[in-house]
Biopython code that builds the backbone (N, CA, C, O; Angstrom):
import numpy as np
from Bio.PDB.StructureBuilder import StructureBuilder

atoms = [
    (1, "MET", "N", (4.388, -7.310, 12.002)),
    (1, "MET", "CA", (3.900, -8.597, 11.554)),
    (1, "MET", "C", (2.551, -8.457, 10.861)),
    (1, "MET", "O", (2.225, -9.242, 9.971)),
    (2, "LEU", "N", (1.778, -7.477, 11.255)),
    (2, "LEU", "CA", (0.469, -7.304, 10.643)),
    (2, "LEU", "C", (0.565, -6.884, 9.175)),
    (2, "LEU", "O", (-0.396, -7.037, 8.422)),
    (3, "CYS", "N", (1.690, -6.368, 8.780)),
    (3, "CYS", "CA", (1.858, -5.889, 7.402)),
    (3, "CYS", "C", (2.819, -6.748, 6.594)),
    (3, "CYS", "O", (3.281, -6.324, 5.535)),
    (4, "TYR", "N", (3.125, -7.938, 7.071)),
    (4, "TYR", "CA", (4.084, -8.796, 6.379)),
    (4, "TYR", "C", (3.603, -9.093, 4.958)),
    (4, "TYR", "O", (2.487, -9.574, 4.764)),
    (5, "GLY", "N", (4.439, -8.808, 3.979)),
    (5, "GLY", "CA", (4.108, -9.069, 2.591)),
    (5, "GLY", "C", (3.066, -8.140, 2.007)),
    (5, "GLY", "O", (2.495, -8.428, 0.954)),
    (6, "CYS", "N", (2.812, -7.032, 2.675)),
    (6, "CYS", "CA", (1.736, -6.136, 2.251)),
    (6, "CYS", "C", (2.000, -5.489, 0.901)),
    (6, "CYS", "O", (1.079, -4.944, 0.292)),
    (7, "GLU", "N", (3.225, -5.536, 0.424)),
    (7, "GLU", "CA", (3.529, -4.967, -0.884)),
    (7, "GLU", "C", (2.716, -5.665, -1.975)),
    (7, "GLU", "O", (2.482, -5.101, -3.044)),
    (8, "VAL", "N", (2.297, -6.878, -1.697)),
    (8, "VAL", "CA", (1.536, -7.652, -2.671)),
    (8, "VAL", "C", (0.043, -7.605, -2.380)),
    (8, "VAL", "O", (-0.755, -7.487, -3.311)),
    (9, "TRP", "N", (-0.357, -7.694, -1.116)),
    (9, "TRP", "CA", (-1.774, -7.814, -0.789)),
    (9, "TRP", "C", (-2.391, -6.580, -0.144)),
    (9, "TRP", "O", (-3.604, -6.561, 0.062)),
    (10, "GLY", "N", (-1.619, -5.553, 0.183)),
    (10, "GLY", "CA", (-2.075, -4.476, 1.060)),
    (10, "GLY", "C", (-2.865, -3.344, 0.456)),
    (10, "GLY", "O", (-2.807, -2.232, 0.981)),
    (11, "PHE", "N", (-3.604, -3.559, -0.620)),
    (11, "PHE", "CA", (-4.300, -2.466, -1.282)),
    (11, "PHE", "C", (-5.587, -2.030, -0.594)),
    (11, "PHE", "O", (-6.036, -0.905, -0.812)),
    (12, "SER", "N", (-6.186, -2.868, 0.215)),
    (12, "SER", "CA", (-7.419, -2.482, 0.901)),
    (12, "SER", "C", (-7.089, -2.002, 2.311)),
    (12, "SER", "O", (-5.975, -2.188, 2.802)),
    (13, "LYS", "N", (-8.065, -1.389, 2.944)),
    (13, "LYS", "CA", (-7.815, -0.839, 4.282)),
    (13, "LYS", "C", (-7.845, -1.909, 5.370)),
    (13, "LYS", "O", (-7.361, -1.667, 6.476)),
    (14, "ASN", "N", (-8.398, -3.078, 5.086)),
    (14, "ASN", "CA", (-8.413, -4.215, 6.018)),
    (14, "ASN", "C", (-8.833, -3.807, 7.426)),
    (14, "ASN", "O", (-7.998, -3.605, 8.309)),
    (15, "LYS", "N", (-10.106, -3.694, 7.609)),
    (15, "LYS", "CA", (-10.677, -3.251, 8.871)),
    (15, "LYS", "C", (-10.213, -4.103, 10.057)),
    (15, "LYS", "O", (-10.003, -3.581, 11.152)),
    (16, "GLU", "N", (-10.057, -5.386, 9.843)),
    (16, "GLU", "CA", (-9.658, -6.285, 10.931)),
    (16, "GLU", "C", (-8.254, -5.957, 11.437)),
    (16, "GLU", "O", (-8.015, -5.933, 12.644)),
    (17, "ILE", "N", (-7.330, -5.705, 10.513)),
    (17, "ILE", "CA", (-5.960, -5.379, 10.909)),
    (17, "ILE", "C", (-5.922, -4.047, 11.644)),
    (17, "ILE", "O", (-5.202, -3.896, 12.631)),
    (18, "GLU", "N", (-6.697, -3.086, 11.163)),
    (18, "GLU", "CA", (-6.741, -1.780, 11.824)),
    (18, "GLU", "C", (-7.311, -1.907, 13.241)),
    (18, "GLU", "O", (-6.858, -1.224, 14.159)),
    (19, "GLN", "N", (-8.293, -2.774, 13.411)),
    (19, "GLN", "CA", (-8.878, -2.984, 14.735)),
    (19, "GLN", "C", (-7.864, -3.601, 15.695)),
    (19, "GLN", "O", (-7.794, -3.207, 16.859)),
    (20, "ILE", "N", (-7.090, -4.553, 15.220)),
    (20, "ILE", "CA", (-6.058, -5.181, 16.058)),
    (20, "ILE", "C", (-5.022, -4.135, 16.471)),
    (20, "ILE", "O", (-4.627, -4.070, 17.636)),
    (21, "HIS", "N", (-4.589, -3.329, 15.522)),
    (21, "HIS", "CA", (-3.601, -2.287, 15.793)),
    (21, "HIS", "C", (-4.142, -1.274, 16.810)),
    (21, "HIS", "O", (-3.451, -0.906, 17.760)),
    (22, "LEU", "N", (-5.371, -0.834, 16.597)),
    (22, "LEU", "CA", (-5.969, 0.150, 17.495)),
    (22, "LEU", "C", (-6.184, -0.429, 18.896)),
    (22, "LEU", "O", (-5.971, 0.257, 19.895)),
    (23, "LYS", "N", (-6.600, -1.675, 18.962)),
    (23, "LYS", "CA", (-6.794, -2.324, 20.266)),
    (23, "LYS", "C", (-5.472, -2.403, 21.024)),
    (23, "LYS", "O", (-5.430, -2.174, 22.233)),
    (24, "PHE", "N", (-4.388, -2.729, 20.307)),
    (24, "PHE", "CA", (-3.074, -2.762, 20.937)),
    (24, "PHE", "C", (-2.676, -1.372, 21.441)),
    (24, "PHE", "O", (-2.187, -1.231, 22.561)),
    (25, "CYS", "N", (-2.887, -0.356, 20.615)),
    (25, "CYS", "CA", (-2.536, 1.014, 21.006)),
    (25, "CYS", "C", (-3.307, 1.450, 22.251)),
    (25, "CYS", "O", (-2.741, 2.073, 23.150)),
    (26, "LYS", "N", (-4.594, 1.124, 22.302)),
    (26, "LYS", "CA", (-5.412, 1.506, 23.461)),
    (26, "LYS", "C", (-4.986, 0.741, 24.710)),
    (26, "LYS", "O", (-4.987, 1.295, 25.809)),
    (27, "SER", "N", (-4.625, -0.523, 24.546)),
    (27, "SER", "CA", (-4.169, -1.277, 25.715)),
    (27, "SER", "C", (-2.817, -0.761, 26.192)),
    (27, "SER", "O", (-2.537, -0.779, 27.391)),
    (28, "LEU", "N", (-1.988, -0.308, 25.284)),
    (28, "LEU", "CA", (-0.697, 0.263, 25.634)),
    (28, "LEU", "C", (-0.870, 1.523, 26.489)),
    (28, "LEU", "O", (-0.129, 1.749, 27.445)),
    (29, "LEU", "N", (-1.856, 2.329, 26.126)),
    (29, "LEU", "CA", (-2.140, 3.554, 26.874)),
    (29, "LEU", "C", (-3.036, 3.314, 28.081)),
    (29, "LEU", "O", (-3.229, 4.208, 28.904)),
    (30, "LYS", "N", (-3.581, 2.107, 28.185)),
    (30, "LYS", "CA", (-4.491, 1.743, 29.268)),
    (30, "LYS", "C", (-5.713, 2.651, 29.310)),
    (30, "LYS", "O", (-6.104, 3.161, 30.361)),
    (31, "VAL", "N", (-6.306, 2.838, 28.124)),
    (31, "VAL", "CA", (-7.542, 3.612, 28.027)),
    (31, "VAL", "C", (-8.665, 2.662, 27.624)),
    (31, "VAL", "O", (-8.415, 1.542, 27.179)),
    (32, "LYS", "N", (-9.894, 3.117, 27.782)),
    (32, "LYS", "CA", (-11.049, 2.293, 27.420)),
    (32, "LYS", "C", (-11.123, 2.125, 25.909)),
    (32, "LYS", "O", (-10.559, 2.904, 25.141)),
    (33, "ASN", "N", (-11.834, 1.089, 25.517)),
    (33, "ASN", "CA", (-12.018, 0.841, 24.089)),
    (33, "ASN", "C", (-12.814, 1.947, 23.411)),
    (33, "ASN", "O", (-12.782, 2.084, 22.188)),
    (34, "THR", "N", (-13.527, 2.733, 24.207)),
    (34, "THR", "CA", (-14.337, 3.817, 23.654)),
    (34, "THR", "C", (-13.551, 5.121, 23.510)),
    (34, "THR", "O", (-14.105, 6.134, 23.082)),
    (35, "ALA", "N", (-12.274, 5.101, 23.861)),
    (35, "ALA", "CA", (-11.445, 6.310, 23.743)),
    (35, "ALA", "C", (-11.360, 6.734, 22.276)),
    (35, "ALA", "O", (-11.417, 5.905, 21.368)),
    (36, "CYS", "N", (-11.225, 8.018, 22.071)),
    (36, "CYS", "CA", (-11.175, 8.585, 20.718)),
    (36, "CYS", "C", (-9.949, 8.045, 19.958)),
    (36, "CYS", "O", (-8.816, 8.138, 20.431)),
    (37, "THR", "N", (-10.204, 7.492, 18.796)),
    (37, "THR", "CA", (-9.155, 6.884, 17.981)),
    (37, "THR", "C", (-8.066, 7.883, 17.617)),
    (37, "THR", "O", (-6.878, 7.582, 17.732)),
    (38, "MET", "N", (-8.468, 9.059, 17.182)),
    (38, "MET", "CA", (-7.478, 10.067, 16.766)),
    (38, "MET", "C", (-6.614, 10.508, 17.945)),
    (38, "MET", "O", (-5.428, 10.792, 17.774)),
    (39, "SER", "N", (-7.196, 10.565, 19.126)),
    (39, "SER", "CA", (-6.418, 10.924, 20.313)),
    (39, "SER", "C", (-5.378, 9.857, 20.626)),
    (39, "SER", "O", (-4.243, 10.170, 20.986)),
    (40, "VAL", "N", (-5.770, 8.605, 20.488)),
    (40, "VAL", "CA", (-4.850, 7.496, 20.735)),
    (40, "VAL", "C", (-3.706, 7.534, 19.735)),
    (40, "VAL", "O", (-2.541, 7.420, 20.117)),
    (41, "TYR", "N", (-4.030, 7.693, 18.461)),
    (41, "TYR", "CA", (-2.987, 7.787, 17.439)),
    (41, "TYR", "C", (-2.073, 8.982, 17.683)),
    (41, "TYR", "O", (-0.855, 8.879, 17.543)),
    (42, "GLY", "N", (-2.665, 10.110, 18.048)),
    (42, "GLY", "CA", (-1.870, 11.308, 18.299)),
    (42, "GLY", "C", (-0.947, 11.149, 19.497)),
    (42, "GLY", "O", (0.209, 11.572, 19.456)),
    (43, "GLU", "N", (-1.450, 10.546, 20.552)),
    (43, "GLU", "CA", (-0.651, 10.350, 21.764)),
    (43, "GLU", "C", (0.559, 9.464, 21.495)),
    (43, "GLU", "O", (1.623, 9.658, 22.082)),
    (44, "LEU", "N", (0.390, 8.496, 20.609)),
    (44, "LEU", "CA", (1.477, 7.568, 20.307)),
    (44, "LEU", "C", (2.245, 7.953, 19.039)),
    (44, "LEU", "O", (3.140, 7.229, 18.602)),
    (45, "SER", "N", (1.892, 9.080, 18.465)),
    (45, "SER", "CA", (2.495, 9.523, 17.190)),
    (45, "SER", "C", (2.378, 8.425, 16.133)),
    (45, "SER", "O", (3.335, 8.126, 15.418)),
    (46, "ARG", "N", (1.202, 7.838, 16.052)),
    (46, "ARG", "CA", (0.922, 6.760, 15.109)),
    (46, "ARG", "C", (-0.131, 7.222, 14.116)),
    (46, "ARG", "O", (-0.676, 8.319, 14.237)),
    (47, "TYR", "N", (-0.407, 6.388, 13.150)),
    (47, "TYR", "CA", (-1.461, 6.608, 12.181)),
    (47, "TYR", "C", (-1.957, 5.241, 11.742)),
    (47, "TYR", "O", (-1.311, 4.233, 12.028)),
    (48, "PRO", "N", (-3.084, 5.186, 11.057)),
    (48, "PRO", "CA", (-3.598, 3.874, 10.641)),
    (48, "PRO", "C", (-2.573, 3.107, 9.801)),
    (48, "PRO", "O", (-1.819, 3.704, 9.032)),
    (49, "LEU", "N", (-2.554, 1.795, 9.953)),
    (49, "LEU", "CA", (-1.569, 0.957, 9.279)),
    (49, "LEU", "C", (-1.704, 0.950, 7.763)),
    (49, "LEU", "O", (-0.728, 0.692, 7.059)),
    (50, "PHE", "N", (-2.903, 1.231, 7.249)),
    (50, "PHE", "CA", (-3.048, 1.192, 5.796)),
    (50, "PHE", "C", (-2.173, 2.245, 5.118)),
    (50, "PHE", "O", (-1.758, 2.055, 3.975)),
    (51, "ILE", "N", (-1.893, 3.332, 5.795)),
    (51, "ILE", "CA", (-1.015, 4.362, 5.233)),
    (51, "ILE", "C", (0.392, 3.786, 5.056)),
    (51, "ILE", "O", (1.019, 3.975, 4.014)),
    (52, "ASN", "N", (0.871, 3.095, 6.061)),
    (52, "ASN", "CA", (2.180, 2.444, 5.989)),
    (52, "ASN", "C", (2.205, 1.427, 4.850)),
    (52, "ASN", "O", (3.186, 1.341, 4.111)),
    (53, "ARG", "N", (1.123, 0.654, 4.709)),
    (53, "ARG", "CA", (1.068, -0.337, 3.630)),
    (53, "ARG", "C", (1.118, 0.328, 2.263)),
    (53, "ARG", "O", (1.817, -0.147, 1.368)),
    (54, "TYR", "N", (0.389, 1.414, 2.093)),
    (54, "TYR", "CA", (0.381, 2.113, 0.805)),
    (54, "TYR", "C", (1.767, 2.643, 0.458)),
    (54, "TYR", "O", (2.187, 2.580, -0.697)),
    (55, "VAL", "N", (2.472, 3.162, 1.450)),
    (55, "VAL", "CA", (3.832, 3.658, 1.216)),
    (55, "VAL", "C", (4.742, 2.506, 0.822)),
    (55, "VAL", "O", (5.551, 2.638, -0.096)),
    (56, "ARG", "N", (4.615, 1.388, 1.505)),
    (56, "ARG", "CA", (5.450, 0.228, 1.176)),
    (56, "ARG", "C", (5.165, -0.300, -0.222)),
    (56, "ARG", "O", (6.082, -0.733, -0.920)),
    (57, "ILE", "N", (3.907, -0.268, -0.635)),
    (57, "ILE", "CA", (3.552, -0.693, -1.993)),
    (57, "ILE", "C", (4.214, 0.224, -3.008)),
    (57, "ILE", "O", (4.785, -0.247, -3.992)),
    (58, "ALA", "N", (4.141, 1.532, -2.776)),
    (58, "ALA", "CA", (4.741, 2.498, -3.704)),
    (58, "ALA", "C", (6.262, 2.311, -3.777)),
    (58, "ALA", "O", (6.840, 2.378, -4.862)),
    (59, "LYS", "N", (6.899, 2.081, -2.653)),
    (59, "LYS", "CA", (8.349, 1.858, -2.644)),
    (59, "LYS", "C", (8.710, 0.575, -3.385)),
    (59, "LYS", "O", (9.695, 0.535, -4.121)),
    (60, "TYR", "N", (7.920, -0.460, -3.191)),
    (60, "TYR", "CA", (8.160, -1.738, -3.873)),
    (60, "TYR", "C", (7.997, -1.566, -5.382)),
    (60, "TYR", "O", (8.784, -2.102, -6.162)),
    (61, "TRP", "N", (6.976, -0.821, -5.787)),
    (61, "TRP", "CA", (6.761, -0.542, -7.197)),
    (61, "TRP", "C", (7.966, 0.196, -7.773)),
    (61, "TRP", "O", (8.405, -0.105, -8.883)),
    (62, "CYS", "N", (8.502, 1.159, -7.029)),
    (62, "CYS", "CA", (9.694, 1.892, -7.487)),
    (62, "CYS", "C", (10.885, 0.956, -7.648)),
    (62, "CYS", "O", (11.661, 1.102, -8.592)),
    (63, "LYS", "N", (11.038, -0.004, -6.737)),
    (63, "LYS", "CA", (12.119, -0.980, -6.862)),
    (63, "LYS", "C", (11.959, -1.807, -8.130)),
    (63, "LYS", "O", (12.937, -2.094, -8.821)),
    (64, "ILE", "N", (10.735, -2.182, -8.429)),
    (64, "ILE", "CA", (10.476, -2.971, -9.633)),
    (64, "ILE", "C", (10.795, -2.151, -10.879)),
    (64, "ILE", "O", (11.408, -2.654, -11.821)),
    (65, "ILE", "N", (10.380, -0.900, -10.879)),
    (65, "ILE", "CA", (10.626, -0.021, -12.028)),
    (65, "ILE", "C", (12.131, 0.155, -12.259)),
    (65, "ILE", "O", (12.591, 0.164, -13.401)),
    (66, "ASP", "N", (12.892, 0.295, -11.174)),
    (66, "ASP", "CA", (14.332, 0.538, -11.267)),
    (66, "ASP", "C", (15.164, -0.738, -11.401)),
    (66, "ASP", "O", (16.386, -0.670, -11.529)),
    (67, "SER", "N", (14.519, -1.881, -11.371)),
    (67, "SER", "CA", (15.249, -3.146, -11.389)),
    (67, "SER", "C", (15.950, -3.381, -12.724)),
    (67, "SER", "O", (15.423, -3.054, -13.788)),
    (68, "ASN", "N", (17.131, -3.946, -12.642)),
    (68, "ASN", "CA", (17.874, -4.362, -13.829)),
    (68, "ASN", "C", (17.709, -5.851, -14.109)),
    (68, "ASN", "O", (18.291, -6.388, -15.051)),
    (69, "ASN", "N", (16.913, -6.502, -13.282)),
    (69, "ASN", "CA", (16.685, -7.933, -13.409)),
    (69, "ASN", "C", (15.786, -8.204, -14.614)),
    (69, "ASN", "O", (14.687, -7.657, -14.704)),
    (70, "ILE", "N", (16.241, -9.031, -15.526)),
    (70, "ILE", "CA", (15.509, -9.323, -16.757)),
    (70, "ILE", "C", (14.163, -9.978, -16.458)),
    (70, "ILE", "O", (13.155, -9.661, -17.090)),
    (71, "ILE", "N", (14.156, -10.885, -15.496)),
    (71, "ILE", "CA", (12.921, -11.603, -15.159)),
    (71, "ILE", "C", (11.891, -10.643, -14.571)),
    (71, "ILE", "O", (10.722, -10.673, -14.956)),
    (72, "VAL", "N", (12.316, -9.799, -13.647)),
    (72, "VAL", "CA", (11.409, -8.827, -13.033)),
    (72, "VAL", "C", (10.846, -7.888, -14.099)),
    (72, "VAL", "O", (9.650, -7.598, -14.105)),
    (73, "ASN", "N", (11.702, -7.415, -14.995)),
    (73, "ASN", "CA", (11.259, -6.517, -16.063)),
    (73, "ASN", "C", (10.255, -7.204, -16.989)),
    (73, "ASN", "O", (9.268, -6.595, -17.403)),
    (74, "LYS", "N", (10.507, -8.462, -17.308)),
    (74, "LYS", "CA", (9.593, -9.203, -18.179)),
    (74, "LYS", "C", (8.246, -9.416, -17.499)),
    (74, "LYS", "O", (7.199, -9.234, -18.121)),
    (75, "LEU", "N", (8.268, -9.801, -16.230)),
    (75, "LEU", "CA", (7.017, -10.002, -15.495)),
    (75, "LEU", "C", (6.218, -8.711, -15.384)),
    (75, "LEU", "O", (4.993, -8.723, -15.501)),
    (76, "TYR", "N", (6.910, -7.594, -15.159)),
    (76, "TYR", "CA", (6.223, -6.312, -15.079)),
    (76, "TYR", "C", (5.611, -5.957, -16.439)),
    (76, "TYR", "O", (4.500, -5.429, -16.499)),
    (77, "SER", "N", (6.320, -6.240, -17.516)),
    (77, "SER", "CA", (5.789, -5.995, -18.866)),
    (77, "SER", "C", (4.531, -6.823, -19.115)),
    (77, "SER", "O", (3.573, -6.342, -19.718)),
    (78, "ILE", "N", (4.540, -8.068, -18.648)),
    (78, "ILE", "CA", (3.363, -8.931, -18.797)),
    (78, "ILE", "C", (2.192, -8.350, -18.012)),
    (78, "ILE", "O", (1.061, -8.340, -18.497)),
    (79, "LEU", "N", (2.459, -7.866, -16.802)),
    (79, "LEU", "CA", (1.398, -7.237, -16.010)),
    (79, "LEU", "C", (0.810, -6.034, -16.745)),
    (79, "LEU", "O", (-0.407, -5.856, -16.780)),
    (80, "LEU", "N", (1.677, -5.212, -17.331)),
    (80, "LEU", "CA", (1.209, -4.034, -18.063)),
    (80, "LEU", "C", (0.395, -4.432, -19.294)),
    (80, "LEU", "O", (-0.624, -3.812, -19.597)),
    (81, "ASP", "N", (0.847, -5.468, -20.000)),
    (81, "ASP", "CA", (0.103, -5.945, -21.173)),
    (81, "ASP", "C", (-1.284, -6.443, -20.771)),
    (81, "ASP", "O", (-2.282, -6.116, -21.413)),
    (82, "ASP", "N", (-1.332, -7.229, -19.711)),
    (82, "ASP", "CA", (-2.618, -7.722, -19.223)),
    (82, "ASP", "C", (-3.516, -6.562, -18.790)),
    (82, "ASP", "O", (-4.729, -6.586, -19.001)),
    (83, "MET", "N", (-2.907, -5.565, -18.192)),
    (83, "MET", "CA", (-3.662, -4.406, -17.727)),
    (83, "MET", "C", (-4.295, -3.665, -18.906)),
    (83, "MET", "O", (-5.441, -3.225, -18.818)),
    (84, "THR", "N", (-3.553, -3.528, -20.004)),
    (84, "THR", "CA", (-4.095, -2.837, -21.182)),
    (84, "THR", "C", (-5.221, -3.638, -21.820)),
    (84, "THR", "O", (-6.048, -3.081, -22.543)),
    (85, "ARG", "N", (-5.258, -4.934, -21.558)),
    (85, "ARG", "CA", (-6.347, -5.791, -22.056)),
    (85, "ARG", "C", (-7.545, -5.776, -21.114)),
    (85, "ARG", "O", (-8.530, -6.476, -21.348)),
    (86, "GLY", "N", (-7.462, -4.982, -20.054)),
    (86, "GLY", "CA", (-8.595, -4.852, -19.145)),
    (86, "GLY", "C", (-8.574, -5.774, -17.948)),
    (86, "GLY", "O", (-9.537, -5.811, -17.182)),
    (87, "LYS", "N", (-7.495, -6.522, -17.768)),
    (87, "LYS", "CA", (-7.414, -7.421, -16.613)),
    (87, "LYS", "C", (-6.997, -6.644, -15.370)),
    (87, "LYS", "O", (-6.171, -5.734, -15.431)),
    (88, "CYS", "N", (-7.577, -7.018, -14.269)),
    (88, "CYS", "CA", (-7.224, -6.403, -12.983)),
    (88, "CYS", "C", (-6.096, -7.231, -12.371)),
    (88, "CYS", "O", (-6.248, -8.433, -12.152)),
    (89, "ASN", "N", (-4.968, -6.582, -12.097)),
    (89, "ASN", "CA", (-3.837, -7.273, -11.507)),
    (89, "ASN", "C", (-3.080, -6.329, -10.575)),
    (89, "ASN", "O", (-3.559, -5.237, -10.270)),
    (90, "TRP", "N", (-1.919, -6.743, -10.133)),
    (90, "TRP", "CA", (-1.146, -5.948, -9.187)),
    (90, "TRP", "C", (-0.794, -4.582, -9.763)),
    (90, "TRP", "O", (-0.902, -3.577, -9.059)),
    (91, "ALA", "N", (-0.378, -4.520, -11.013)),
    (91, "ALA", "CA", (0.000, -3.246, -11.630)),
    (91, "ALA", "C", (-1.196, -2.308, -11.732)),
    (91, "ALA", "O", (-1.061, -1.106, -11.499)),
    (92, "SER", "N", (-2.349, -2.836, -12.075)),
    (92, "SER", "CA", (-3.540, -1.980, -12.148)),
    (92, "SER", "C", (-3.933, -1.470, -10.762)),
    (92, "SER", "O", (-4.434, -0.354, -10.622)),
    (93, "SER", "N", (-3.702, -2.287, -9.752)),
    (93, "SER", "CA", (-3.980, -1.846, -8.377)),
    (93, "SER", "C", (-3.018, -0.742, -7.946)),
    (93, "SER", "O", (-3.417, 0.188, -7.245)),
    (94, "VAL", "N", (-1.747, -0.838, -8.360)),
    (94, "VAL", "CA", (-0.775, 0.221, -8.067)),
    (94, "VAL", "C", (-1.190, 1.510, -8.764)),
    (94, "VAL", "O", (-1.142, 2.590, -8.175)),
    (95, "LYS", "N", (-1.594, 1.386, -10.016)),
    (95, "LYS", "CA", (-2.043, 2.573, -10.767)),
    (95, "LYS", "C", (-3.228, 3.220, -10.064)),
    (95, "LYS", "O", (-3.266, 4.439, -9.895)),
    (96, "GLN", "N", (-4.187, 2.411, -9.657)),
    (96, "GLN", "CA", (-5.366, 2.924, -8.965)),
    (96, "GLN", "C", (-4.980, 3.595, -7.648)),
    (96, "GLN", "O", (-5.523, 4.645, -7.306)),
    (97, "LEU", "N", (-4.057, 3.003, -6.919)),
    (97, "LEU", "CA", (-3.585, 3.576, -5.657)),
    (97, "LEU", "C", (-2.938, 4.935, -5.888)),
    (97, "LEU", "O", (-3.210, 5.888, -5.158)),
    (98, "LEU", "N", (-2.088, 5.026, -6.897)),
    (98, "LEU", "CA", (-1.428, 6.294, -7.206)),
    (98, "LEU", "C", (-2.438, 7.346, -7.662)),
    (98, "LEU", "O", (-2.326, 8.516, -7.296)),
    (99, "CYS", "N", (-3.411, 6.936, -8.452)),
    (99, "CYS", "CA", (-4.431, 7.877, -8.915)),
    (99, "CYS", "C", (-5.267, 8.403, -7.759)),
    (99, "CYS", "O", (-5.584, 9.592, -7.708)),
    (100, "LYS", "N", (-5.626, 7.520, -6.829)),
    (100, "LYS", "CA", (-6.393, 7.948, -5.648)),
    (100, "LYS", "C", (-5.590, 8.925, -4.794)),
    (100, "LYS", "O", (-6.157, 9.799, -4.137)),
    (101, "ALA", "N", (-4.268, 8.769, -4.808)),
    (101, "ALA", "CA", (-3.399, 9.643, -4.022)),
    (101, "ALA", "C", (-3.093, 10.948, -4.764)),
    (101, "ALA", "O", (-2.356, 11.795, -4.259)),
    (102, "GLY", "N", (-3.655, 11.106, -5.952)),
    (102, "GLY", "CA", (-3.415, 12.318, -6.725)),
    (102, "GLY", "C", (-2.081, 12.324, -7.441)),
    (102, "GLY", "O", (-1.548, 13.386, -7.760)),
    (103, "SER", "N", (-1.541, 11.148, -7.694)),
    (103, "SER", "CA", (-0.233, 11.036, -8.345)),
    (103, "SER", "C", (-0.321, 10.311, -9.678)),
    (103, "SER", "O", (0.545, 9.503, -10.013)),
    (104, "THR", "N", (-1.362, 10.600, -10.429)),
    (104, "THR", "CA", (-1.534, 9.976, -11.741)),
    (104, "THR", "C", (-0.344, 10.265, -12.641)),
    (104, "THR", "O", (0.078, 9.410, -13.420)),
    (105, "HIS", "N", (0.189, 11.457, -12.531)),
    (105, "HIS", "CA", (1.342, 11.849, -13.354)),
    (105, "HIS", "C", (2.556, 10.957, -13.104)),
    (105, "HIS", "O", (3.350, 10.722, -14.014)),
    (106, "VAL", "N", (2.702, 10.464, -11.889)),
    (106, "VAL", "CA", (3.824, 9.572, -11.568)),
    (106, "VAL", "C", (3.668, 8.274, -12.346)),
    (106, "VAL", "O", (4.630, 7.784, -12.937)),
    (107, "TRP", "N", (2.470, 7.717, -12.351)),
    (107, "TRP", "CA", (2.233, 6.493, -13.104)),
    (107, "TRP", "C", (2.485, 6.717, -14.595)),
    (107, "TRP", "O", (3.116, 5.892, -15.256)),
    (108, "GLU", "N", (1.996, 7.819, -15.107)),
    (108, "GLU", "CA", (2.106, 8.081, -16.546)),
    (108, "GLU", "C", (3.546, 8.310, -16.982)),
    (108, "GLU", "O", (3.908, 7.955, -18.103)),
    (109, "THR", "N", (4.378, 8.897, -16.121)),
    (109, "THR", "CA", (5.751, 9.178, -16.515)),
    (109, "THR", "C", (6.715, 8.064, -16.151)),
    (109, "THR", "O", (7.679, 7.823, -16.879)),
    (110, "VAL", "N", (6.478, 7.379, -15.042)),
    (110, "VAL", "CA", (7.427, 6.377, -14.555)),
    (110, "VAL", "C", (6.943, 4.955, -14.794)),
    (110, "VAL", "O", (7.753, 4.067, -15.061)),
    (111, "GLY", "N", (5.657, 4.725, -14.704)),
    (111, "GLY", "CA", (5.113, 3.367, -14.712)),
    (111, "GLY", "C", (5.125, 2.651, -16.028)),
    (111, "GLY", "O", (4.936, 1.435, -16.065)),
    (112, "GLN", "N", (5.341, 3.359, -17.113)),
    (112, "GLN", "CA", (5.320, 2.735, -18.424)),
    (112, "GLN", "C", (6.736, 2.389, -18.876)),
    (112, "GLN", "O", (7.667, 3.150, -18.612)),
    (113, "PRO", "N", (6.913, 1.269, -19.545)),
    (113, "PRO", "CA", (8.255, 0.916, -20.018)),
    (113, "PRO", "C", (8.720, 1.886, -21.097)),
    (113, "PRO", "O", (7.915, 2.424, -21.857)),
    (114, "GLN", "N", (10.002, 2.096, -21.149)),
    (114, "GLN", "CA", (10.571, 3.053, -22.111)),
    (114, "GLN", "C", (10.749, 2.419, -23.457)),
    (114, "GLN", "O", (11.214, 3.073, -24.390)),
]
sb = StructureBuilder()
sb.init_structure("model")
sb.init_model(0)
sb.init_chain("A")
sb.init_seg("    ")
for serial, (resi, resn, name, xyz) in enumerate(atoms, 1):
    if name == "N":
        sb.init_residue(resn, " ", resi, " ")
    sb.init_atom(name, np.array(xyz, "f"), 0.0, 1.0, " ", f" {name:<3s}", serial, name[0])
structure = sb.get_structure()
């Protein structure tokens, strides 16, 4: 529930959501709030939620790229046009996310319309 709709809004690390997740994990293990975060994540085989959000954003972007829907394709083209004009939007945030992850080549080869 903490990541509902994150494909659209989940580009930041959202400290508040991470705190809620970590607090739940610590209460599940019945350890103090001062327990080492990495130990808690390791014990539960978990990781920070922002990683999950970033993966979901990338998967959603792939769905949009592969879509045969005319409306989706047109909207994505509009986002790309706005992006080339210097506007910050969802597509530019996806590009930035991929670049930060070291996958600029993916954006350059897949993200542009043919």
